[in-house]
TIZANU-74016 format. One record per atom (N, C-alpha, C): residue number from 1; residue in one letter; chain; atom name; x, y, z. Coordinates in nm, 2 decimals, m for minus. Last residue first. Layout:
N
<node resi="NUM" resn="A" chain="A" name="CA" c1="X" c2="Y" c3="Z"/>
...
end
This chain:
92
<node resi="92" resn="P" chain="A" name="N" c1="m0.70" c2="m2.03" c3="0.63"/>
<node resi="92" resn="P" chain="A" name="CA" c1="m0.73" c2="m2.14" c3="0.52"/>
<node resi="92" resn="P" chain="A" name="C" c1="m0.87" c2="m2.12" c3="0.49"/>
<node resi="91" resn="A" chain="A" name="N" c1="m0.57" c2="m1.69" c3="0.61"/>
<node resi="91" resn="A" chain="A" name="CA" c1="m0.65" c2="m1.81" c3="0.66"/>
<node resi="91" resn="A" chain="A" name="C" c1="m0.70" c2="m1.89" c3="0.58"/>
<node resi="90" resn="C" chain="A" name="N" c1="m0.37" c2="m1.49" c3="0.58"/>
<node resi="90" resn="C" chain="A" name="CA" c1="m0.39" c2="m1.60" c3="0.47"/>
<node resi="90" resn="C" chain="A" name="C" c1="m0.46" c2="m1.72" c3="0.55"/>
<node resi="89" resn="G" chain="A" name="N" c1="m0.35" c2="m1.26" c3="0.72"/>
<node resi="89" resn="G" chain="A" name="CA" c1="m0.28" c2="m1.38" c3="0.77"/>
<node resi="89" resn="G" chain="A" name="C" c1="m0.30" c2="m1.50" c3="0.71"/>
<node resi="88" resn="E" chain="A" name="N" c1="m0.44" c2="m1.02" c3="0.64"/>
<node resi="88" resn="E" chain="A" name="CA" c1="m0.51" c2="m1.09" c3="0.78"/>
<node resi="88" resn="E" chain="A" name="C" c1="m0.46" c2="m1.22" c3="0.81"/>
<node resi="87" resn="D" chain="A" name="N" c1="m0.29" c2="m0.97" c3="0.41"/>
<node resi="87" resn="D" chain="A" name="CA" c1="m0.28" c2="m0.88" c3="0.51"/>
<node resi="87" resn="D" chain="A" name="C" c1="m0.33" c2="m0.94" c3="0.65"/>
<node resi="86" resn="I" chain="A" name="N" c1="m0.41" c2="m1.17" c3="0.25"/>
<node resi="86" resn="I" chain="A" name="CA" c1="m0.28" c2="m1.16" c3="0.28"/>
<node resi="86" resn="I" chain="A" name="C" c1="m0.25" c2="m1.08" c3="0.41"/>
<node resi="85" resn="W" chain="A" name="N" c1="m0.69" c2="m1.06" c3="0.25"/>
<node resi="85" resn="W" chain="A" name="CA" c1="m0.66" c2="m1.21" c3="0.28"/>
<node resi="85" resn="W" chain="A" name="C" c1="m0.52" c2="m1.21" c3="0.33"/>
<node resi="84" resn="R" chain="A" name="N" c1="m0.64" c2="m0.83" c3="0.11"/>
<node resi="84" resn="R" chain="A" name="CA" c1="m0.71" c2="m0.83" c3="0.25"/>
<node resi="84" resn="R" chain="A" name="C" c1="m0.67" c2="m0.94" c3="0.31"/>
<node resi="83" resn="R" chain="A" name="N" c1="m0.55" c2="m0.91" c3="m0.14"/>
<node resi="83" resn="R" chain="A" name="CA" c1="m0.46" c2="m0.82" c3="m0.04"/>
<node resi="83" resn="R" chain="A" name="C" c1="m0.51" c2="m0.83" c3="0.08"/>
<node resi="82" resn="F" chain="A" name="N" c1="m0.80" c2="m1.01" c3="m0.22"/>
<node resi="82" resn="F" chain="A" name="CA" c1="m0.66" c2="m1.09" c3="m0.21"/>
<node resi="82" resn="F" chain="A" name="C" c1="m0.57" c2="m1.03" c3="m0.12"/>
<node resi="81" resn="L" chain="A" name="N" c1="m0.96" c2="m0.79" c3="m0.22"/>
<node resi="81" resn="L" chain="A" name="CA" c1="m0.99" c2="m0.89" c3="m0.15"/>
<node resi="81" resn="L" chain="A" name="C" c1="m0.87" c2="m0.99" c3="m0.11"/>
<node resi="80" resn="S" chain="A" name="N" c1="m0.83" c2="m0.61" c3="m0.43"/>
<node resi="80" resn="S" chain="A" name="CA" c1="m0.82" c2="m0.59" c3="m0.28"/>
<node resi="80" resn="S" chain="A" name="C" c1="m0.86" c2="m0.68" c3="m0.18"/>
<node resi="79" resn="I" chain="A" name="N" c1="m0.90" c2="m0.81" c3="m0.65"/>
<node resi="79" resn="I" chain="A" name="CA" c1="m0.76" c2="m0.78" c3="m0.59"/>
<node resi="79" resn="I" chain="A" name="C" c1="m0.74" c2="m0.74" c3="m0.47"/>
<node resi="78" resn="W" chain="A" name="N" c1="m1.17" c2="m0.76" c3="m0.64"/>
<node resi="78" resn="W" chain="A" name="CA" c1="m1.14" c2="m0.89" c3="m0.61"/>
<node resi="78" resn="W" chain="A" name="C" c1="m0.97" c2="m0.89" c3="m0.59"/>
<node resi="77" resn="E" chain="A" name="N" c1="m1.18" c2="m0.50" c3="m0.70"/>
<node resi="77" resn="E" chain="A" name="CA" c1="m1.24" c2="m0.53" c3="m0.57"/>
<node resi="77" resn="E" chain="A" name="C" c1="m1.17" c2="m0.69" c3="m0.55"/>
<node resi="76" resn="D" chain="A" name="N" c1="m1.09" c2="m0.48" c3="m0.95"/>
<node resi="76" resn="D" chain="A" name="CA" c1="m1.01" c2="m0.42" c3="m0.83"/>
<node resi="76" resn="D" chain="A" name="C" c1="m1.06" c2="m0.47" c3="m0.72"/>
<node resi="75" resn="P" chain="A" name="N" c1="m1.13" c2="m0.79" c3="m1.14"/>
<node resi="75" resn="P" chain="A" name="CA" c1="m1.18" c2="m0.65" c3="m1.11"/>
<node resi="75" resn="P" chain="A" name="C" c1="m1.10" c2="m0.61" c3="m0.98"/>
<node resi="74" resn="W" chain="A" name="N" c1="m0.87" c2="m0.96" c3="m1.31"/>
<node resi="74" resn="W" chain="A" name="CA" c1="m0.96" c2="m0.96" c3="m1.20"/>
<node resi="74" resn="W" chain="A" name="C" c1="m1.01" c2="m0.80" c3="m1.17"/>
<node resi="73" resn="P" chain="A" name="N" c1="m0.88" c2="m0.94" c3="m1.68"/>
<node resi="73" resn="P" chain="A" name="CA" c1="m0.81" c2="m0.94" c3="m1.54"/>
<node resi="73" resn="P" chain="A" name="C" c1="m0.92" c2="m0.95" c3="m1.44"/>
<node resi="72" resn="K" chain="A" name="N" c1="m1.06" c2="m1.20" c3="m1.87"/>
<node resi="72" resn="K" chain="A" name="CA" c1="m1.03" c2="m1.05" c3="m1.83"/>
<node resi="72" resn="K" chain="A" name="C" c1="m0.94" c2="m1.05" c3="m1.72"/>
<node resi="71" resn="T" chain="A" name="N" c1="m0.93" c2="m1.50" c3="m2.01"/>
<node resi="71" resn="T" chain="A" name="CA" c1="m1.02" c2="m1.43" c3="m1.93"/>
<node resi="71" resn="T" chain="A" name="C" c1="m0.96" c2="m1.27" c3="m1.91"/>
<node resi="70" resn="E" chain="A" name="N" c1="m0.72" c2="m1.65" c3="m2.12"/>
<node resi="70" resn="E" chain="A" name="CA" c1="m0.79" c2="m1.53" c3="m2.20"/>
<node resi="70" resn="E" chain="A" name="C" c1="m0.89" c2="m1.46" c3="m2.12"/>
<node resi="69" resn="D" chain="A" name="N" c1="m0.49" c2="m1.69" c3="m1.87"/>
<node resi="69" resn="D" chain="A" name="CA" c1="m0.58" c2="m1.75" c3="m1.97"/>
<node resi="69" resn="D" chain="A" name="C" c1="m0.64" c2="m1.62" c3="m2.03"/>
<node resi="68" resn="M" chain="A" name="N" c1="m0.35" c2="m1.58" c3="m1.66"/>
<node resi="68" resn="M" chain="A" name="CA" c1="m0.29" c2="m1.59" c3="m1.78"/>
<node resi="68" resn="M" chain="A" name="C" c1="m0.39" c2="m1.66" c3="m1.88"/>
<node resi="67" resn="P" chain="A" name="N" c1="m0.49" c2="m1.31" c3="m1.43"/>
<node resi="67" resn="P" chain="A" name="CA" c1="m0.47" c2="m1.45" c3="m1.50"/>
<node resi="67" resn="P" chain="A" name="C" c1="m0.41" c2="m1.46" c3="m1.63"/>
<node resi="66" resn="M" chain="A" name="N" c1="m0.19" c2="m1.13" c3="m1.46"/>
<node resi="66" resn="M" chain="A" name="CA" c1="m0.26" c2="m1.25" c3="m1.42"/>
<node resi="66" resn="M" chain="A" name="C" c1="m0.39" c2="m1.23" c3="m1.40"/>
<node resi="65" resn="S" chain="A" name="N" c1="m0.12" c2="m0.90" c3="m1.51"/>
<node resi="65" resn="S" chain="A" name="CA" c1="m0.06" c2="m1.00" c3="m1.59"/>
<node resi="65" resn="S" chain="A" name="C" c1="m0.13" c2="m1.14" c3="m1.55"/>
<node resi="64" resn="K" chain="A" name="N" c1="m0.21" c2="m0.67" c3="m1.34"/>
<node resi="64" resn="K" chain="A" name="CA" c1="m0.30" c2="m0.72" c3="m1.46"/>
<node resi="64" resn="K" chain="A" name="C" c1="m0.23" c2="m0.83" c3="m1.54"/>
<node resi="63" resn="D" chain="A" name="N" c1="m0.08" c2="m0.60" c3="m1.14"/>
<node resi="63" resn="D" chain="A" name="CA" c1="m0.02" c2="m0.56" c3="m1.25"/>
<node resi="63" resn="D" chain="A" name="C" c1="m0.09" c2="m0.61" c3="m1.38"/>
<node resi="62" resn="A" chain="A" name="N" c1="m0.22" c2="m0.76" c3="m0.94"/>
<node resi="62" resn="A" chain="A" name="CA" c1="m0.23" c2="m0.62" c3="m0.94"/>
<node resi="62" resn="A" chain="A" name="C" c1="m0.17" c2="m0.56" c3="m1.07"/>
<node resi="61" resn="L" chain="A" name="N" c1="m0.16" c2="m1.03" c3="m1.00"/>
<node resi="61" resn="L" chain="A" name="CA" c1="m0.32" c2="m0.97" c3="m1.00"/>
<node resi="61" resn="L" chain="A" name="C" c1="m0.31" c2="m0.82" c3="m1.04"/>
<node resi="60" resn="R" chain="A" name="N" c1="0.13" c2="m1.02" c3="m0.96"/>
<node resi="60" resn="R" chain="A" name="CA" c1="0.06" c2="m1.05" c3="m1.08"/>
<node resi="60" resn="R" chain="A" name="C" c1="m0.08" c2="m1.00" c3="m1.08"/>
<node resi="59" resn="T" chain="A" name="N" c1="0.12" c2="m0.98" c3="m0.66"/>
<node resi="59" resn="T" chain="A" name="CA" c1="0.18" c2="m0.87" c3="m0.76"/>
<node resi="59" resn="T" chain="A" name="C" c1="0.12" c2="m0.89" c3="m0.91"/>
<node resi="58" resn="Y" chain="A" name="N" c1="m0.04" c2="m1.20" c3="m0.57"/>
<node resi="58" resn="Y" chain="A" name="CA" c1="m0.08" c2="m1.06" c3="m0.55"/>
<node resi="58" resn="Y" chain="A" name="C" c1="m0.02" c2="m0.96" c3="m0.66"/>
<node resi="57" resn="I" chain="A" name="N" c1="0.16" c2="m1.39" c3="m0.64"/>
<node resi="57" resn="I" chain="A" name="CA" c1="0.02" c2="m1.39" c3="m0.71"/>
<node resi="57" resn="I" chain="A" name="C" c1="m0.04" c2="m1.27" c3="m0.72"/>
<node resi="56" resn="A" chain="A" name="N" c1="0.36" c2="m1.31" c3="m0.46"/>
<node resi="56" resn="A" chain="A" name="CA" c1="0.38" c2="m1.31" c3="m0.61"/>
<node resi="56" resn="A" chain="A" name="C" c1="0.25" c2="m1.31" c3="m0.68"/>
<node resi="55" resn="E" chain="A" name="N" c1="0.22" c2="m1.34" c3="m0.21"/>
<node resi="55" resn="E" chain="A" name="CA" c1="0.28" c2="m1.21" c3="m0.25"/>
<node resi="55" resn="E" chain="A" name="C" c1="0.31" c2="m1.20" c3="m0.41"/>
<node resi="54" resn="A" chain="A" name="N" c1="0.14" c2="m1.63" c3="m0.22"/>
<node resi="54" resn="A" chain="A" name="CA" c1="0.05" c2="m1.51" c3="m0.22"/>
<node resi="54" resn="A" chain="A" name="C" c1="0.11" c2="m1.39" c3="m0.28"/>
<node resi="53" resn="N" chain="A" name="N" c1="0.28" c2="m1.87" c3="m0.21"/>
<node resi="53" resn="N" chain="A" name="CA" c1="0.31" c2="m1.78" c3="m0.34"/>
<node resi="53" resn="N" chain="A" name="C" c1="0.22" c2="m1.66" c3="m0.34"/>
<node resi="52" resn="G" chain="A" name="N" c1="0.18" c2="m2.00" c3="m0.01"/>
<node resi="52" resn="G" chain="A" name="CA" c1="0.32" c2="m2.00" c3="m0.01"/>
<node resi="52" resn="G" chain="A" name="C" c1="0.36" c2="m1.90" c3="m0.13"/>
<node resi="51" resn="K" chain="A" name="N" c1="m0.11" c2="m2.00" c3="m0.05"/>
<node resi="51" resn="K" chain="A" name="CA" c1="m0.04" c2="m1.93" c3="0.07"/>
<node resi="51" resn="K" chain="A" name="C" c1="0.09" c2="m1.91" c3="0.05"/>
<node resi="50" resn="V" chain="A" name="N" c1="m0.11" c2="m2.15" c3="m0.31"/>
<node resi="50" resn="V" chain="A" name="CA" c1="m0.15" c2="m1.99" c3="m0.28"/>
<node resi="50" resn="V" chain="A" name="C" c1="m0.09" c2="m1.94" c3="m0.18"/>
<node resi="49" resn="D" chain="A" name="N" c1="m0.02" c2="m2.39" c3="m0.17"/>
<node resi="49" resn="D" chain="A" name="CA" c1="0.05" c2="m2.34" c3="m0.29"/>
<node resi="49" resn="D" chain="A" name="C" c1="0.00" c2="m2.18" c3="m0.30"/>
<node resi="48" resn="E" chain="A" name="N" c1="m0.21" c2="m2.45" c3="0.03"/>
<node resi="48" resn="E" chain="A" name="CA" c1="m0.07" c2="m2.44" c3="0.07"/>
<node resi="48" resn="E" chain="A" name="C" c1="0.00" c2="m2.37" c3="m0.04"/>
<node resi="47" resn="Y" chain="A" name="N" c1="m0.46" c2="m2.47" c3="m0.12"/>
<node resi="47" resn="Y" chain="A" name="CA" c1="m0.43" c2="m2.37" c3="m0.01"/>
<node resi="47" resn="Y" chain="A" name="C" c1="m0.30" c2="m2.34" c3="0.02"/>
<node resi="46" resn="S" chain="A" name="N" c1="m0.48" c2="m2.52" c3="m0.45"/>
<node resi="46" resn="S" chain="A" name="CA" c1="m0.42" c2="m2.58" c3="m0.31"/>
<node resi="46" resn="S" chain="A" name="C" c1="m0.39" c2="m2.45" c3="m0.23"/>
<node resi="45" resn="D" chain="A" name="N" c1="m0.57" c2="m2.42" c3="m0.68"/>
<node resi="45" resn="D" chain="A" name="CA" c1="m0.66" c2="m2.52" c3="m0.59"/>
<node resi="45" resn="D" chain="A" name="C" c1="m0.60" c2="m2.56" c3="m0.48"/>
<node resi="44" resn="L" chain="A" name="N" c1="m0.35" c2="m2.35" c3="m0.81"/>
<node resi="44" resn="L" chain="A" name="CA" c1="m0.43" c2="m2.24" c3="m0.75"/>
<node resi="44" resn="L" chain="A" name="C" c1="m0.54" c2="m2.31" c3="m0.69"/>
<node resi="43" resn="Q" chain="A" name="N" c1="m0.07" c2="m2.48" c3="m0.80"/>
<node resi="43" resn="Q" chain="A" name="CA" c1="m0.18" c2="m2.52" c3="m0.78"/>
<node resi="43" resn="Q" chain="A" name="C" c1="m0.27" c2="m2.42" c3="m0.73"/>
<node resi="42" resn="L" chain="A" name="N" c1="0.21" c2="m2.37" c3="m1.01"/>
<node resi="42" resn="L" chain="A" name="CA" c1="0.15" c2="m2.41" c3="m0.88"/>
<node resi="42" resn="L" chain="A" name="C" c1="0.01" c2="m2.44" c3="m0.90"/>
<node resi="41" resn="M" chain="A" name="N" c1="0.30" c2="m2.43" c3="m1.29"/>
<node resi="41" resn="M" chain="A" name="CA" c1="0.40" c2="m2.32" c3="m1.20"/>
<node resi="41" resn="M" chain="A" name="C" c1="0.34" c2="m2.37" c3="m1.03"/>
<node resi="40" resn="F" chain="A" name="N" c1="0.15" c2="m2.57" c3="m1.43"/>
<node resi="40" resn="F" chain="A" name="CA" c1="0.29" c2="m2.58" c3="m1.47"/>
<node resi="40" resn="F" chain="A" name="C" c1="0.39" c2="m2.49" c3="m1.35"/>
<node resi="39" resn="T" chain="A" name="N" c1="m0.12" c2="m2.49" c3="m1.38"/>
<node resi="39" resn="T" chain="A" name="CA" c1="m0.06" c2="m2.61" c3="m1.31"/>
<node resi="39" resn="T" chain="A" name="C" c1="0.09" c2="m2.63" c3="m1.33"/>
<node resi="38" resn="M" chain="A" name="N" c1="m0.24" c2="m2.27" c3="m1.48"/>
<node resi="38" resn="M" chain="A" name="CA" c1="m0.14" c2="m2.23" c3="m1.38"/>
<node resi="38" resn="M" chain="A" name="C" c1="m0.07" c2="m2.37" c3="m1.33"/>
<node resi="37" resn="C" chain="A" name="N" c1="m0.47" c2="m2.38" c3="m1.61"/>
<node resi="37" resn="C" chain="A" name="CA" c1="m0.37" c2="m2.29" c3="m1.70"/>
<node resi="37" resn="C" chain="A" name="C" c1="m0.23" c2="m2.28" c3="m1.62"/>
<node resi="36" resn="Q" chain="A" name="N" c1="m0.62" c2="m2.48" c3="m1.42"/>
<node resi="36" resn="Q" chain="A" name="CA" c1="m0.57" c2="m2.56" c3="m1.51"/>
<node resi="36" resn="Q" chain="A" name="C" c1="m0.44" c2="m2.49" c3="m1.57"/>
<node resi="35" resn="I" chain="A" name="N" c1="m0.72" c2="m2.25" c3="m1.30"/>
<node resi="35" resn="I" chain="A" name="CA" c1="m0.64" c2="m2.35" c3="m1.21"/>
<node resi="35" resn="I" chain="A" name="C" c1="m0.55" c2="m2.43" c3="m1.33"/>
<node resi="34" resn="Q" chain="A" name="N" c1="m0.86" c2="m2.11" c3="m1.50"/>
<node resi="34" resn="Q" chain="A" name="CA" c1="m0.72" c2="m2.05" c3="m1.44"/>
<node resi="34" resn="Q" chain="A" name="C" c1="m0.64" c2="m2.16" c3="m1.38"/>
<node resi="33" resn="K" chain="A" name="N" c1="m1.06" c2="m2.30" c3="m1.55"/>
<node resi="33" resn="K" chain="A" name="CA" c1="m0.95" c2="m2.27" c3="m1.65"/>
<node resi="33" resn="K" chain="A" name="C" c1="m0.83" c2="m2.22" c3="m1.60"/>
<node resi="32" resn="A" chain="A" name="N" c1="m1.19" c2="m2.27" c3="m1.30"/>
<node resi="32" resn="A" chain="A" name="CA" c1="m1.12" c2="m2.41" c3="m1.34"/>
<node resi="32" resn="A" chain="A" name="C" c1="m1.03" c2="m2.36" c3="m1.46"/>
<node resi="31" resn="T" chain="A" name="N" c1="m1.10" c2="m1.96" c3="m1.15"/>
<node resi="31" resn="T" chain="A" name="CA" c1="m1.21" c2="m2.05" c3="m1.22"/>
<node resi="31" resn="T" chain="A" name="C" c1="m1.13" c2="m2.18" c3="m1.28"/>
<node resi="30" resn="F" chain="A" name="N" c1="m1.10" c2="m1.82" c3="m0.84"/>
<node resi="30" resn="F" chain="A" name="CA" c1="m1.03" c2="m1.87" c3="m0.96"/>
<node resi="30" resn="F" chain="A" name="C" c1="m1.10" c2="m1.97" c3="m1.02"/>
<node resi="29" resn="L" chain="A" name="N" c1="m1.26" c2="m1.74" c3="m0.64"/>
<node resi="29" resn="L" chain="A" name="CA" c1="m1.23" c2="m1.66" c3="m0.76"/>
<node resi="29" resn="L" chain="A" name="C" c1="m1.15" c2="m1.69" c3="m0.87"/>
<node resi="28" resn="P" chain="A" name="N" c1="m1.30" c2="m1.96" c3="m0.46"/>
<node resi="28" resn="P" chain="A" name="CA" c1="m1.39" c2="m1.92" c3="m0.56"/>
<node resi="28" resn="P" chain="A" name="C" c1="m1.37" c2="m1.83" c3="m0.66"/>
<node resi="27" resn="H" chain="A" name="N" c1="m1.04" c2="m1.91" c3="m0.30"/>
<node resi="27" resn="H" chain="A" name="CA" c1="m1.07" c2="m2.00" c3="m0.39"/>
<node resi="27" resn="H" chain="A" name="C" c1="m1.16" c2="m2.00" c3="m0.48"/>
<node resi="26" resn="I" chain="A" name="N" c1="m1.11" c2="m1.67" c3="m0.14"/>
<node resi="26" resn="I" chain="A" name="CA" c1="m1.01" c2="m1.66" c3="m0.24"/>
<node resi="26" resn="I" chain="A" name="C" c1="m1.03" c2="m1.77" c3="m0.34"/>
<node resi="25" resn="H" chain="A" name="N" c1="m1.34" c2="m1.73" c3="0.05"/>
<node resi="25" resn="H" chain="A" name="CA" c1="m1.32" c2="m1.61" c3="m0.02"/>
<node resi="25" resn="H" chain="A" name="C" c1="m1.25" c2="m1.60" c3="m0.15"/>
<node resi="24" resn="W" chain="A" name="N" c1="m1.34" c2="m1.94" c3="0.16"/>
<node resi="24" resn="W" chain="A" name="CA" c1="m1.46" c2="m1.88" c3="0.16"/>
<node resi="24" resn="W" chain="A" name="C" c1="m1.45" c2="m1.79" c3="0.05"/>
<node resi="23" resn="A" chain="A" name="N" c1="m1.08" c2="m2.07" c3="0.17"/>
<node resi="23" resn="A" chain="A" name="CA" c1="m1.19" c2="m2.14" c3="0.13"/>
<node resi="23" resn="A" chain="A" name="C" c1="m1.32" c2="m2.07" c3="0.09"/>
<node resi="22" resn="Y" chain="A" name="N" c1="m0.91" c2="m1.85" c3="0.26"/>
<node resi="22" resn="Y" chain="A" name="CA" c1="m0.92" c2="m1.91" c3="0.12"/>
<node resi="22" resn="Y" chain="A" name="C" c1="m1.01" c2="m1.97" c3="0.09"/>
<node resi="21" resn="S" chain="A" name="N" c1="m1.08" c2="m1.56" c3="0.40"/>
<node resi="21" resn="S" chain="A" name="CA" c1="m1.04" c2="m1.70" c3="0.40"/>
<node resi="21" resn="S" chain="A" name="C" c1="m1.01" c2="m1.75" c3="0.25"/>
<node resi="20" resn="A" chain="A" name="N" c1="m1.12" c2="m1.29" c3="0.60"/>
<node resi="20" resn="A" chain="A" name="CA" c1="m1.11" c2="m1.34" c3="0.46"/>
<node resi="20" resn="A" chain="A" name="C" c1="m1.03" c2="m1.47" c3="0.48"/>
<node resi="19" resn="K" chain="A" name="N" c1="m1.34" c2="m1.26" c3="0.87"/>
<node resi="19" resn="K" chain="A" name="CA" c1="m1.19" c2="m1.27" c3="0.83"/>
<node resi="19" resn="K" chain="A" name="C" c1="m1.18" c2="m1.32" c3="0.69"/>
<node resi="18" resn="R" chain="A" name="N" c1="m1.63" c2="m1.08" c3="0.89"/>
<node resi="18" resn="R" chain="A" name="CA" c1="m1.55" c2="m1.20" c3="0.87"/>
<node resi="18" resn="R" chain="A" name="C" c1="m1.43" c2="m1.19" c3="0.81"/>
<node resi="17" resn="N" chain="A" name="N" c1="m1.78" c2="m0.87" c3="0.92"/>
<node resi="17" resn="N" chain="A" name="CA" c1="m1.66" c2="m0.87" c3="0.97"/>
<node resi="17" resn="N" chain="A" name="C" c1="m1.58" c2="m0.99" c3="0.97"/>
<node resi="16" resn="A" chain="A" name="N" c1="m2.04" c2="m0.95" c3="0.83"/>
<node resi="16" resn="A" chain="A" name="CA" c1="m1.96" c2="m0.85" c3="0.75"/>
<node resi="16" resn="A" chain="A" name="C" c1="m1.83" c2="m0.82" c3="0.81"/>
<node resi="15" resn="Q" chain="A" name="N" c1="m2.21" c2="m1.14" c3="0.87"/>
<node resi="15" resn="Q" chain="A" name="CA" c1="m2.07" c2="m1.19" c3="0.87"/>
<node resi="15" resn="Q" chain="A" name="C" c1="m1.98" c2="m1.08" c3="0.80"/>
<node resi="14" resn="G" chain="A" name="N" c1="m2.48" c2="m1.09" c3="0.89"/>
<node resi="14" resn="G" chain="A" name="CA" c1="m2.40" c2="m1.12" c3="1.01"/>
<node resi="14" resn="G" chain="A" name="C" c1="m2.25" c2="m1.15" c3="1.00"/>
<node resi="13" resn="P" chain="A" name="N" c1="m2.54" c2="m1.21" c3="0.57"/>
<node resi="13" resn="P" chain="A" name="CA" c1="m2.59" c2="m1.14" c3="0.68"/>
<node resi="13" resn="P" chain="A" name="C" c1="m2.51" c2="m1.18" c3="0.82"/>
<node resi="12" resn="A" chain="A" name="N" c1="m2.22" c2="m1.26" c3="0.39"/>
<node resi="12" resn="A" chain="A" name="CA" c1="m2.35" c2="m1.32" c3="0.41"/>
<node resi="12" resn="A" chain="A" name="C" c1="m2.40" c2="m1.22" c3="0.55"/>
<node resi="11" resn="G" chain="A" name="N" c1="m2.07" c2="m1.07" c3="0.15"/>
<node resi="11" resn="G" chain="A" name="CA" c1="m2.06" c2="m1.11" c3="0.30"/>
<node resi="11" resn="G" chain="A" name="C" c1="m2.20" c2="m1.16" c3="0.33"/>
<node resi="10" resn="L" chain="A" name="N" c1="m1.96" c2="m1.00" c3="m0.10"/>
<node resi="10" resn="L" chain="A" name="CA" c1="m2.04" c2="m0.92" c3="m0.03"/>
<node resi="10" resn="L" chain="A" name="C" c1="m2.05" c2="m0.93" c3="0.12"/>
<node resi="9" resn="L" chain="A" name="N" c1="m1.86" c2="m1.25" c3="m0.18"/>
<node resi="9" resn="L" chain="A" name="CA" c1="m1.78" c2="m1.13" c3="m0.18"/>
<node resi="9" resn="L" chain="A" name="C" c1="m1.85" c2="m1.03" c3="m0.07"/>
<node resi="8" resn="R" chain="A" name="N" c1="m2.09" c2="m1.41" c3="m0.13"/>
<node resi="8" resn="R" chain="A" name="CA" c1="m1.99" c2="m1.45" c3="m0.07"/>
<node resi="8" resn="R" chain="A" name="C" c1="m1.88" c2="m1.33" c3="m0.05"/>
<node resi="7" resn="F" chain="A" name="N" c1="m2.25" c2="m1.31" c3="m0.33"/>
<node resi="7" resn="F" chain="A" name="CA" c1="m2.30" c2="m1.28" c3="m0.21"/>
<node resi="7" resn="F" chain="A" name="C" c1="m2.17" c2="m1.34" c3="m0.12"/>
<node resi="6" resn="F" chain="A" name="N" c1="m2.11" c2="m1.37" c3="m0.57"/>
<node resi="6" resn="F" chain="A" name="CA" c1="m2.13" c2="m1.22" c3="m0.54"/>
<node resi="6" resn="F" chain="A" name="C" c1="m2.15" c2="m1.23" c3="m0.40"/>
<node resi="5" resn="L" chain="A" name="N" c1="m2.10" c2="m1.65" c3="m0.58"/>
<node resi="5" resn="L" chain="A" name="CA" c1="m1.98" c2="m1.57" c3="m0.56"/>
<node resi="5" resn="L" chain="A" name="C" c1="m2.00" c2="m1.43" c3="m0.50"/>
<node resi="4" resn="K" chain="A" name="N" c1="m2.38" c2="m1.66" c3="m0.65"/>
<node resi="4" resn="K" chain="A" name="CA" c1="m2.32" c2="m1.73" c3="m0.52"/>
<node resi="4" resn="K" chain="A" name="C" c1="m2.19" c2="m1.66" c3="m0.48"/>
<node resi="3" resn="L" chain="A" name="N" c1="m2.41" c2="m1.56" c3="m0.89"/>
<node resi="3" resn="L" chain="A" name="CA" c1="m2.48" c2="m1.50" c3="m0.78"/>
<node resi="3" resn="L" chain="A" name="C" c1="m2.41" c2="m1.54" c3="m0.64"/>
<node resi="2" resn="N" chain="A" name="N" c1="m2.10" c2="m1.52" c3="m1.09"/>
<node resi="2" resn="N" chain="A" name="CA" c1="m2.24" c2="m1.59" c3="m1.04"/>
<node resi="2" resn="N" chain="A" name="C" c1="m2.28" c2="m1.54" c3="m0.92"/>
<node resi="1" resn="M" chain="A" name="N" c1="m2.01" c2="m1.26" c3="m1.32"/>
<node resi="1" resn="M" chain="A" name="CA" c1="m2.00" c2="m1.33" c3="m1.19"/>
<node resi="1" resn="M" chain="A" name="C" c1="m2.12" c2="m1.39" c3="m1.15"/>
end
């Protein structure tokens, strides 16, 4: 994981209670390769596509059948963050 992403997931100083958002928290989790791999189904780099398919994406992440490229499944912390984003209303 790159350092920039680590600090976003950790939360910048003064933003510990920041609501999860697609732009700040979710989009950075998808690699360029994962975005490209999924274009036949949806655009992971599109807020509207991810929001509209959030529950299905979460199910696939949770059962470790996603991502579909050869990368390892997401860590549980990332999956929990995705769930939190859904539960908090899928902020852009």
